[in-house]
C-alpha positions as CSV (number, residue, x, y, z in Angstrom):
1,Y,-25.7,-26.2,13.9
2,T,-28.6,-24.4,12.7
3,I,-28.7,-20.5,13.6
4,E,-32.4,-18.7,14.0
5,Y,-32.4,-15.1,14.9
6,R,-34.7,-12.3,15.0
7,Q,-34.8,-8.5,15.9
8,K,-36.2,-8.0,19.3
9,G,-39.8,-8.2,19.6
10,G,-40.4,-9.8,16.2
11,N,-41.3,-13.1,15.5
12,F,-39.4,-16.2,15.4
13,P,-37.4,-16.7,13.1
14,I,-36.8,-14.0,10.5
15,A,-34.0,-15.9,9.1
16,T,-32.6,-19.4,9.5
17,V,-29.3,-20.5,8.7
18,T,-28.8,-24.5,8.2
19,G,-25.7,-26.9,7.7
20,I,-23.4,-25.3,9.5
21,T,-20.2,-27.1,11.1
22,S,-18.1,-25.2,12.2
23,L,-17.7,-23.4,15.5
24,S,-17.8,-19.7,13.9
25,Y,-20.3,-18.3,11.7
26,N,-20.2,-14.5,10.0
27,L,-24.0,-12.9,9.8
28,S,-24.6,-10.4,7.3
29,G,-27.2,-8.0,6.5
30,L,-28.0,-7.3,10.1
31,S,-29.2,-3.3,11.0
32,A,-26.9,-0.8,12.8
33,S,-27.8,-0.1,16.6
34,T,-30.4,-3.3,16.7
35,E,-31.0,-5.4,19.4
36,Y,-31.2,-9.5,17.9
37,N,-32.2,-12.7,19.8
38,W,-31.1,-15.6,18.3
39,I,-31.0,-19.4,19.1
40,I,-28.1,-21.9,18.2
41,R,-29.4,-25.6,17.9
42,A,-26.9,-28.3,18.0
43,F,-28.0,-31.6,15.9
44,C,-25.9,-34.6,17.2
45,P,-25.6,-38.3,15.4
46,E,-27.0,-39.7,18.6
47,G,-30.5,-37.7,18.1
48,G,-31.7,-34.5,19.7
49,G,-31.6,-30.8,19.4
50,L,-29.4,-29.0,22.2
51,Y,-29.8,-25.3,21.9
52,A,-28.6,-21.9,23.6
53,Q,-30.4,-18.7,23.3
54,I,-28.9,-15.2,23.5
55,Y,-29.6,-11.4,22.7
56,F,-27.0,-8.9,21.1
57,T,-27.0,-5.7,20.0
58,T,-25.4,-4.5,16.7
59,L,-22.7,-1.9,16.7
60,Q,-23.6,1.6,15.8
61,E,-23.1,2.5,12.4
62,P,-20.1,5.0,12.0
63,P,-20.8,8.4,10.1
64,P,-19.4,8.5,6.7
65,P,-16.1,10.4,6.6
66,P,-16.4,14.1,5.7
67,V,-15.6,15.2,2.1
68,C,-14.2,18.2,0.7
69,N,-17.0,19.9,-1.8
70,D,-14.7,21.2,-4.2
71,V,-16.7,23.4,-6.6
72,Y,-14.0,24.8,-8.5
73,E,-12.8,21.2,-10.3
74,F,-11.7,20.8,-12.9
75,N,-8.6,23.2,-13.0
76,N,-5.9,21.1,-13.3
77,T,-4.4,23.0,-16.0
78,S,-3.7,27.2,-16.6
79,S,-6.1,27.3,-19.4
80,Q,-8.7,25.8,-16.7
81,A,-7.9,28.4,-14.2
82,R,-10.9,29.6,-12.3
83,S,-11.4,33.1,-11.5
84,I,-11.4,34.3,-8.0
85,S,-12.6,38.0,-6.3
86,L,-10.0,39.4,-4.5
87,G,-10.3,39.5,-1.0
88,N,-12.7,36.8,-0.9
89,S,-11.5,33.4,0.9
90,I,-12.6,30.3,-1.3
91,S,-12.2,26.5,0.2
92,A,-10.9,24.1,-2.6
93,G,-9.1,20.6,-2.4
94,I,-6.5,18.4,-3.6
95,S,-8.2,15.1,-4.2
96,S,-5.8,12.9,-5.6
97,A,-2.0,12.3,-6.1
98,S,-2.4,13.8,-9.7
99,D,-4.7,16.5,-8.8
100,I,-3.2,20.4,-9.6
101,D,-5.6,23.3,-8.8
102,W,-5.2,26.5,-10.9
103,F,-6.9,30.1,-10.0
104,K,-6.8,33.7,-11.9
105,V,-6.9,36.8,-10.2
106,T,-6.7,40.6,-11.7
107,T,-5.8,43.6,-9.4
108,P,-7.8,46.3,-10.0
109,N,-7.1,49.3,-12.3
110,N,-6.0,51.4,-9.2
111,S,-3.3,51.7,-6.8
112,N,-4.0,48.6,-5.4
113,T,-1.2,46.6,-7.3
114,N,0.7,44.7,-4.8
115,L,-0.4,41.3,-4.3
116,E,-0.5,38.7,-1.4
117,V,-1.7,35.3,-2.0
118,T,-2.5,33.2,1.7
119,L,-3.0,29.6,1.6
120,S,-4.1,28.3,4.9
121,N,-6.1,25.4,6.5
122,L,-4.2,22.5,5.4
123,A,-4.5,18.9,6.1
124,A,-1.3,17.9,3.7
125,D,1.8,19.2,2.5
126,Y,0.8,22.1,-0.2
127,D,2.7,24.5,-2.1
128,L,1.5,27.4,-3.4
129,Y,3.1,29.2,-6.8
130,V,2.4,32.4,-8.2
131,Y,2.5,33.4,-12.4
132,N,2.2,36.3,-14.1
133,K,-0.1,36.5,-17.6
134,T,2.8,35.4,-19.4
135,L,3.2,32.0,-16.4
136,K,6.2,33.5,-15.7
137,L,7.1,32.3,-11.9
138,V,6.9,35.5,-9.6
139,G,7.0,34.0,-6.3
140,S,6.3,30.6,-4.3
141,S,6.3,29.1,-0.7
142,V,6.7,25.6,-0.3
143,N,7.0,25.5,3.7
144,A,7.2,21.8,5.0
145,G,4.4,20.1,6.9
146,T,0.9,22.2,7.1
147,S,2.2,25.6,7.9
148,N,0.2,28.5,5.8
149,E,2.0,29.2,2.6
150,V,2.0,33.1,1.6
151,V,3.2,34.5,-1.6
152,I,3.6,38.3,-1.8
153,Y,4.4,40.0,-5.4
154,N,4.8,43.7,-5.0
155,S,4.1,45.3,-8.4
156,N,3.1,48.6,-10.0
157,A,1.0,46.9,-12.8
158,R,-2.3,48.1,-12.7
159,K,-5.4,45.8,-13.8
160,A,-2.6,42.9,-13.9
161,T,-3.6,38.9,-13.9
162,Y,-1.8,36.7,-11.9
163,Y,-2.3,32.8,-12.0
164,I,-2.3,30.6,-8.9
165,K,-1.4,27.0,-8.2
166,V,-1.9,24.9,-5.7
167,V,0.1,21.4,-5.8
168,G,0.5,18.4,-3.1
169,K,4.4,18.3,-2.7
170,N,5.0,14.4,-3.5
171,G,1.7,13.7,-4.5
172,A,0.1,14.9,-1.1
173,Y,-3.9,14.9,-0.9
174,N,-6.4,14.8,1.2
175,T,-10.3,14.0,0.2
176,S,-12.2,15.2,3.3
177,Q,-10.6,18.6,4.3
178,C,-10.5,21.6,1.9
179,Y,-8.1,24.3,2.0
180,N,-8.5,28.0,2.0
181,L,-6.9,30.2,-0.3
182,V,-7.2,34.1,-0.4
183,A,-5.8,37.0,-2.5
184,Q,-5.7,40.3,-1.7
185,A,-4.3,43.6,-3.1
186,G,-3.2,47.1,-1.4
187,S,-1.4,49.8,-2.0
188,A,1.7,50.0,0.4
189,P,4.3,47.4,-0.8
190,A,3.7,44.2,1.6
191,S,6.4,42.8,3.9
192,A,6.2,40.3,7.0
193,S,8.9,37.9,8.2
194,G,8.4,34.1,7.3
195,K,6.7,35.0,4.2
196,S,8.0,34.2,0.5
197,Y,8.8,36.6,-2.1
198,P,9.8,36.4,-5.9
199,A,13.6,36.2,-6.5
């Protein structure tokens, strides 16, 4: 068999494939969402060149998958922790099974000393940990699934620096969806049902 093909309206042929002996053949290098005209010619030992002509349209090329644009990498250790501002929600991502995200935030030198950290818009099972400046764990939230994670730490320490760690449980990650993280400070002790408190 010989295959000749062209784009619709073009000159025949733009390419010829010869010497085909099987009943199927994979054409590559075609453009997406494009109509083609092709001719298949059969060459038999007895001679003659029987042929069939047909039109087909290639499938539309799928859009590329979304990607989480994480501007905070590399922040895989506490010494690489990226500073974030109180009250500002940030977007970041866990891009591999070994990825760990570290951030740090400092409360102001006023009565707003109580900290509340919220992790939301989760694409996988991520856990949230909060440490003080000496990296002692002061609170964690390890809800199952993609429920929001919240840590509340009531303190009277002013201008205190805290480290925040986000990690996928059992290596969970997602390269296409960022999570949201926000740390807030207030003057009144925070409390609400379903939120995690330090031991």
